[in-house]
C-alpha positions as CSV (number, residue, x, y, z in Angstrom):
1,M,209.6,32.6,87.9
2,E,205.9,31.9,88.7
3,T,203.5,33.9,86.5
4,Q,200.4,35.6,87.9
5,P,198.0,33.0,86.5
6,Q,200.2,30.2,87.9
7,A,200.2,31.9,91.3
8,A,196.5,32.3,91.3
9,A,195.9,28.7,90.2
10,R,198.3,27.3,92.8
11,M,196.9,29.4,95.6
12,Y,193.2,28.7,94.9
13,D,193.8,25.0,94.1
14,E,195.3,24.7,97.6
15,R,192.4,26.6,99.2
16,A,189.5,25.1,97.2
17,A,188.5,22.2,99.6
18,N,188.0,24.6,102.5
19,Y,187.4,27.8,100.7
20,E,183.8,28.1,101.9
21,D,184.6,27.2,105.5
22,S,185.6,30.8,106.0
23,W,184.3,34.3,105.9
24,H,183.8,34.2,102.1
25,P,180.2,33.0,102.0
26,D,179.0,35.7,104.3
27,Y,180.9,38.4,102.5
28,S,179.6,37.2,99.1
29,R,176.0,37.5,100.4
30,R,176.9,41.0,101.7
31,L,178.4,42.1,98.4
32,M,175.5,40.7,96.3
33,E,172.9,42.5,98.4
34,R,174.4,45.7,96.9
35,V,174.3,44.6,93.3
36,P,171.0,45.7,91.6
37,L,170.5,42.6,89.4
38,K,167.1,42.0,87.8
39,P,165.4,39.2,85.9
40,N,166.9,38.4,82.5
41,D,170.2,40.1,83.2
42,R,173.4,38.6,81.9
43,V,176.3,38.6,84.4
44,L,180.0,37.9,83.8
45,V,182.0,36.8,86.9
46,P,185.7,36.8,86.3
47,C,187.6,34.8,89.1
48,C,184.3,33.1,90.0
49,G,185.9,30.5,92.2
50,T,183.5,28.0,93.8
51,G,180.6,30.1,92.5
52,L,179.6,32.0,95.6
53,E,178.5,35.1,93.7
54,S,177.5,33.2,90.6
55,F,174.8,31.2,92.4
56,I,173.4,34.2,94.1
57,A,173.3,36.0,90.7
58,A,171.7,33.0,89.1
59,D,168.8,33.2,91.6
60,M,168.5,37.0,91.0
61,V,168.4,36.9,87.2
62,G,165.8,34.2,86.9
63,S,165.3,31.4,84.4
64,D,165.8,33.7,81.4
65,G,169.0,35.2,82.7
66,L,172.6,34.0,82.3
67,V,175.7,33.9,84.5
68,V,179.1,33.1,83.1
69,G,181.9,32.3,85.6
70,V,185.5,32.2,84.5
71,D,188.4,30.9,86.7
72,I,191.9,29.6,86.3
73,S,191.7,27.2,89.3
74,T,190.5,23.7,88.2
75,K,189.7,22.7,91.8
76,M,187.7,25.8,92.5
77,L,185.7,25.1,89.3
78,Q,185.3,21.5,90.4
79,G,183.5,22.8,93.6
80,A,181.3,25.1,91.5
81,R,180.4,22.3,89.1
82,A,179.6,20.0,92.0
83,R,177.2,22.6,93.3
84,Q,175.6,22.9,89.8
85,A,174.9,19.2,90.0
86,R,173.4,19.6,93.5
87,E,171.3,22.6,92.5
88,P,170.3,21.9,88.9
89,E,167.7,24.7,88.6
90,L,170.2,27.4,89.5
91,G,173.0,25.5,87.9
92,S,171.3,25.5,84.5
93,R,171.6,29.3,84.4
94,I,175.4,29.2,84.9
95,K,178.1,28.5,82.4
96,L,181.5,27.8,83.9
97,I,184.7,28.3,81.9
98,Y,188.3,27.3,82.7
99,H,190.4,30.2,81.6
100,D,192.6,33.1,82.8
101,A,190.1,35.7,83.8
102,M,192.6,38.5,83.2
103,S,192.8,37.4,79.5
104,L,189.3,37.0,78.4
105,D,190.1,38.1,74.8
106,T,191.7,34.7,74.3
107,C,188.8,32.7,75.6
108,A,187.1,31.1,72.6
109,E,184.0,30.1,74.6
110,L,183.2,33.7,75.4
111,Q,183.6,35.3,71.9
112,D,179.9,35.2,71.0
113,L,179.0,37.0,74.2
114,R,181.2,40.1,73.7
115,G,179.2,43.3,74.5
116,T,176.2,41.4,75.9
117,F,176.6,41.6,79.7
118,D,174.6,43.8,82.0
119,F,177.0,43.3,84.9
120,L,180.6,42.2,85.5
121,I,181.3,41.2,89.1
122,C,184.8,40.5,90.5
123,S,185.1,39.7,94.2
124,C,188.3,39.2,96.3
125,A,190.6,38.8,93.3
126,F,191.3,42.1,91.5
127,V,194.4,42.8,93.6
128,L,196.1,39.8,91.9
129,C,196.1,41.8,88.6
130,G,199.5,42.8,87.4
131,D,198.1,45.9,85.6
132,P,194.7,47.0,86.9
133,A,194.1,49.6,84.2
134,A,194.8,47.0,81.5
135,V,192.4,44.6,83.1
136,V,189.6,47.2,83.2
137,R,190.3,48.0,79.6
138,A,190.2,44.4,78.6
139,W,186.9,43.7,80.6
140,R,185.0,46.7,79.4
141,P,184.2,45.4,75.9
142,W,182.3,42.5,77.4
143,L,179.7,44.9,78.8
144,K,176.8,46.2,76.8
145,D,176.3,50.0,76.7
146,G,175.4,51.2,80.2
147,G,176.7,47.9,81.6
148,R,178.1,47.9,85.1
149,M,181.3,46.6,86.8
150,V,181.2,45.7,90.5
151,I,184.8,45.2,91.8
152,D,186.2,45.2,95.3
153,I,189.8,46.0,96.3
154,T,191.5,46.0,99.7
155,H,191.8,49.2,101.7
156,E,195.3,50.6,101.7
157,K,195.7,49.6,105.4
158,N,194.4,46.1,104.9
159,L,197.2,43.5,105.2
160,I,199.9,46.1,104.8
161,Q,202.4,43.3,105.2
162,G,201.7,42.1,101.7
163,V,202.1,45.6,100.2
164,L,205.5,45.9,101.9
165,M,206.5,42.5,100.6
166,E,205.7,43.7,97.1
167,K,208.2,46.6,97.6
168,V,210.8,44.3,99.0
169,A,210.5,41.8,96.1
170,E,210.6,44.6,93.6
171,N,213.8,46.0,95.2
172,L,215.4,42.6,94.8
173,G,214.3,42.2,91.2
174,L,211.6,39.7,92.0
175,K,207.9,39.7,91.5
176,W,205.5,39.2,94.4
177,P,202.2,37.4,93.4
178,S,199.9,40.3,94.3
179,N,199.8,43.9,93.2
180,R,198.5,46.5,95.7
181,Q,201.1,49.3,95.7
182,W,198.9,51.3,93.4
183,I,196.2,51.5,96.1
184,R,197.1,54.7,97.9
185,N,193.7,56.0,99.0
186,S,190.0,55.8,98.2
187,D,190.5,57.7,94.9
188,S,193.1,55.3,93.4
189,F,190.7,53.0,91.6
190,R,188.3,55.8,90.7
191,H,191.1,57.4,88.6
192,I,191.7,54.1,86.8
193,L,188.0,53.5,86.1
194,E,187.5,57.0,84.7
195,E,190.7,56.9,82.6
196,E,189.4,53.7,81.1
197,G,186.1,55.2,80.1
198,M,183.9,54.1,83.0
199,V,181.6,56.5,85.0
200,V,182.0,56.0,88.7
201,E,178.4,55.8,90.0
202,S,178.4,54.9,93.7
203,V,180.8,54.6,96.6
204,E,180.5,52.3,99.6
205,L,182.8,51.6,102.6
206,L,182.7,48.0,103.9
207,D,184.3,47.1,107.2
208,N,184.6,43.9,109.3
209,I,185.2,41.7,106.3
210,T,186.7,38.7,107.9
211,G,185.7,39.4,111.5
212,K,189.2,40.4,112.6
213,P,189.5,43.6,114.8
214,V,191.6,46.5,113.8
215,S,195.1,45.6,114.9
216,T,198.1,47.7,116.0
217,F,201.7,46.6,115.8
218,G,205.0,48.1,116.8
219,A,208.3,48.4,115.1
220,E,209.5,45.4,117.1
221,D,207.0,43.2,115.3
222,A,208.7,43.5,111.9
223,D,210.4,40.0,112.0
224,A,207.3,38.2,113.1
225,Q,205.2,39.9,110.4
226,F,207.8,39.0,107.8
227,E,207.5,35.4,108.8
228,Y,203.7,35.6,108.8
229,T,203.7,37.1,105.3
230,V,206.1,34.6,103.7
231,N,203.9,31.8,105.0
232,W,200.7,33.1,103.3
233,L,199.2,30.7,100.8
234,L,199.8,33.3,98.2
235,A,203.5,33.2,98.8
236,G,203.6,29.4,99.3
237,T,206.0,28.6,96.5
238,F,207.6,32.0,96.1
239,S,211.3,31.8,95.7
240,W,213.7,34.4,97.1
241,E,216.5,33.0,95.0
242,G,218.8,33.0,98.0
243,K,217.9,36.6,99.0
244,E,215.6,35.8,102.0
245,E,217.9,37.4,104.6
246,R,218.3,40.6,102.5
247,A,214.5,40.5,102.1
248,R,214.0,40.3,105.8
249,D,216.3,43.4,106.3
250,L,214.4,45.4,103.6
251,F,211.1,44.4,105.1
252,R,212.2,45.6,108.5
253,E,213.2,49.0,107.0
254,E,209.9,49.3,105.2
255,W,208.0,48.4,108.3
256,E,209.8,51.0,110.4
257,N,209.3,53.6,107.7
258,I,205.5,53.4,107.8
259,A,205.2,53.3,111.5
260,C,203.3,56.4,112.8
261,G,204.4,57.2,116.3
262,G,206.1,53.8,116.3
263,R,202.8,52.0,115.6
264,I,201.2,50.4,112.5
265,E,197.5,50.0,112.1
266,I,196.0,47.2,110.0
267,V,192.3,47.2,109.2
268,D,189.8,44.6,108.0
269,W,188.2,46.8,105.3
270,L,187.5,46.6,101.6
271,Y,186.6,49.2,98.9
272,L,183.6,47.9,96.9
273,R,183.4,49.8,93.6
274,Q,180.6,49.7,91.1
275,S,180.9,51.5,87.8
276,R,178.8,52.0,84.6
277,D,179.6,52.2,81.0
278,Y,179.1,55.7,79.7
279,I,176.1,56.1,77.4
280,E,176.8,58.5,74.5
281,G,175.1,61.8,74.9
282,E,174.1,61.5,78.6
283,P,174.6,64.7,80.7
284,S,177.2,64.9,83.4
285,M,176.1,65.4,87.0
286,I,177.7,65.9,90.3
287,C,175.9,64.7,93.4
288,S,176.6,65.5,97.0
289,N,175.7,63.4,100.0
290,Q,172.0,63.1,99.8
291,H,171.6,61.8,103.4
292,G,173.5,64.6,105.2
293,E,176.5,63.9,107.4
294,S,174.5,63.5,110.6
295,A,171.9,61.2,109.1
296,I,174.3,58.3,108.4
297,P,174.3,55.5,111.0
298,K,177.9,55.0,112.2
299,S,177.4,51.2,112.2
300,S,176.2,51.0,108.6
301,A,177.9,51.0,105.2
302,I,177.5,54.2,103.2
303,C,176.2,54.2,99.6
304,E,176.0,57.3,97.4
305,T,175.5,57.9,93.7
306,F,177.8,60.0,91.5
307,R,178.5,60.6,87.8
308,N,181.8,62.2,86.8
309,F,182.4,63.0,90.4
310,K,185.4,63.9,92.4
311,L,185.3,62.5,95.9
312,S,188.0,63.7,98.2
313,S,190.0,61.4,100.4
314,E,189.4,63.9,103.2
315,Y,185.7,63.4,102.9
316,L,186.1,59.6,103.0
317,S,188.3,59.8,106.0
318,R,185.3,60.9,108.1
319,R,183.5,57.7,107.3
320,I,183.4,54.9,109.9
321,T,183.3,52.0,107.4
322,T,185.3,51.3,104.2
323,T,184.6,52.7,100.7
324,A,183.4,51.3,97.4
325,L,183.1,52.9,94.0
326,T,180.7,51.9,91.4
327,G,181.7,52.6,87.8
328,L,179.7,52.6,84.6
329,R,181.0,51.9,81.1
330,R,181.3,55.0,79.0
């Protein structure tokens, strides 16, 4: 059975040549506009890919800063290294490492940098983690006190087909390459961050990620969506071990179970979460919406600051765009 690192390496090796001929560069710029990097910062980028966030970060941290990118895909790293050669000034501020980003403890090239990073940024990859809490726990020691994590995850209605396929594979004793069943609502990742010692600091909702409109499907679309999902790059070499017809039947059942009024809505949204390492002795504080409900433009993303907060899913449901949490290391 294909392991998670093998699945990630295979999928991104296949996508590397055309990865930046997509929505990813625009999204990376949009994400990095929200990260308050400053000169001299040190930034760790697990799952750095072709370096989209890493090069933006290198420009922001200046000549005395450092960006370390880690990735399991050799071809994605080849793209990043080629860009280093084309842009030597920024490239000199970036160190690229071939390694499983979910297992940084075993990366010999990183050991001297433990506890030195101001920011850890993971974009468009966290949902590949088999155990999200364990990954947060493993990444946290690389931050300095007060260091920040910036991590995005898909909205619970984003590509629902993949979530259903995870359930189908699990019912058949198989392992789908992604892990999103734990994302139930806007609070799901906040709970993980807080349980792992991070302070959730801000929340932002991002919509229109890939440029696709919100789509609505009917129960009759189950078989077509099954075919669409099994042909994803992520599932390219997935083996049903002779159980594909049973998988199709189970997918149809799951699809019909989630239909509301016979319809299923799929959105193009992400939760972007930033969190900070807790600093011993700092006071707790609960902040409400400082802008006021009527003052928030409907077309914009919303960004608020919290410490040790509890943000209800009912509150978030009134937002037009998608939500992001920022956590700090405790």
